[in-house]
C-alpha positions in Angstrom: -6.3 16.0 -14.1 -2.7 17.4 -14.8 -2.2 19.2 -11.8 0.9 20.8 -13.1 -0.8 22.6 -15.8 -4.2 23.7 -13.5 -2.1 24.6 -10.2 1.1 25.8 -12.1 2.7 28.0 -9.0 1.7 25.3 -6.3 3.4 22.7 -8.3 6.2 24.4 -8.8 6.5 25.2 -5.2 6.2 21.6 -4.5 9.2 20.8 -7.6 11.4 23.6 -5.5 11.0 21.8 -2.5 11.6 17.9 -4.3 15.0 19.9 -5.3 15.8 21.3 -2.0 15.6 17.8 -0.2 17.6 16.0 -3.1 20.3 18.5 -2.7 20.4 18.2 1.1 19.2 14.2 1.4 21.8 11.4 0.4 20.4 10.4 -3.0 20.1 7.0 -1.9 18.9 6.8 1.4 16.2 9.6 -0.2 14.9 7.1 -3.1 14.9 4.4 -0.3 12.8 6.3 1.8 10.6 7.9 -1.4 9.9 4.1 -2.4 9.2 3.5 1.1 6.4 6.0 1.4 5.0 5.5 -2.0 4.8 1.6 -1.1 2.7 2.7 1.7 0.6 5.5 -0.1 -0.3 2.8 -2.5 1.3 5.6 -5.7 2.0 3.6 -8.7 3.8 6.3 -10.3 6.1 7.0 -7.6 7.0 3.3 -6.9 8.2 2.9 -10.5 10.3 6.5 -10.7 12.0 5.8 -7.1 12.6 2.0 -8.3 13.9 3.1 -11.7 15.9 5.8 -10.0 17.6 3.2 -7.3 18.3 1.0 -9.7 19.6 3.4 -12.1 22.3 4.3 -9.4 23.4 0.8 -8.6 21.3 -0.2 -6.1 20.3 -4.1 -6.6 17.4 -5.6 -7.3 17.2 -7.5 -4.2 17.6 -4.2 -1.9 14.8 -2.2 -3.9 12.2 -5.6 -3.4 13.3 -5.4 0.3 11.9 -2.2 1.2 8.7 -3.5 0.6 9.4 -5.6 4.1 12.2 -3.5 5.3 11.5 -5.1 8.9 12.6 -8.6 8.2 15.2 -7.7 5.5 18.6 -8.2 6.6 20.5 -6.0 4.2 19.7 -2.6 5.4 21.7 -0.9 7.8 20.7 0.0 11.3 20.5 3.5 9.8 18.3 2.8 6.8 16.0 1.2 9.3 15.6 4.2 11.5 14.9 6.0 8.5 12.1 3.4 7.2 10.8 3.6 10.9 11.0 7.2 10.3 9.1 7.4 7.2 6.4 4.6 8.2 5.4 6.8 11.4 5.5 10.1 9.4 3.6 8.5 6.5 1.3 6.7 8.9 0.7 9.4 11.4 -1.4 9.1 14.1 -3.2 11.0 16.8 -0.3 10.8 18.8 2.4 11.7 16.4 5.8 9.9 15.9 6.6 7.5 19.0 9.1 8.7 21.4 11.5 5.2 20.3 11.3 6.1 16.5 12.2 9.7 17.2 15.1 8.1 19.6 16.2 5.7 17.1 16.7 8.2 14.4 18.7 10.4 16.8 21.1 8.1 17.3 22.0 8.5 13.2 20.8 11.3 12.2 22.2 15.2 13.5 19.6 17.4 14.2 19.6 19.3 10.8 19.4 15.6 8.7 16.7 14.7 10.6 14.8 18.2 10.0 15.7 17.5 6.1 14.4 14.0 6.6 10.8 15.2 7.8 11.0 17.5 4.9 12.1 14.9 2.5 9.0 12.6 4.1 6.5 15.0 3.8 7.3 15.9 0.3 7.1 12.4 -0.8 3.8 12.0 0.8 2.7 15.2 -1.3 3.8 13.8 -4.3 2.0 10.2 -3.4 -1.4 12.3 -2.5 -0.9 14.3 -6.5 0.1 11.2 -8.3 -2.9 9.0 -6.6 -5.5 11.5 -6.5 -5.3 12.4 -10.1 -4.3 8.9 -11.4 -1.1 9.5 -12.7 0.0 6.1 -14.0 3.9 4.7 -15.1 4.6 4.5 -18.9 5.0 0.8 -19.4 9.0 0.2 -19.7 10.8 -2.8 -21.7 
């Protein structure tokens, strides 16, 4: 199914939310958390897309690959690690919500508006991942 054709208005609304988060979250950090959520959700299309956005934006191959093992990878800042922890908690949301320690760590590095925008960004990529996985979107073969 091509969701953008079948449910145009709904799809356009998700695109508008994507435009908002791209305008309000540092794009390097945004693409890192989008890649992380996409890895967790198994969305091949989004993993490909956000990996290429990071590389085209000057990010190193080492850091792009390190997103998969961010806890053990020494080349992320504490701020980036706080964003990854929040991404993991929101993406894998359980019955207890985001753990207090994850939220407290995020509050050390992000102001309230920044946190609100991060939550919107994480929610948005999770919507995209669910669209991509459920409709079997596949990335193009790149050379």
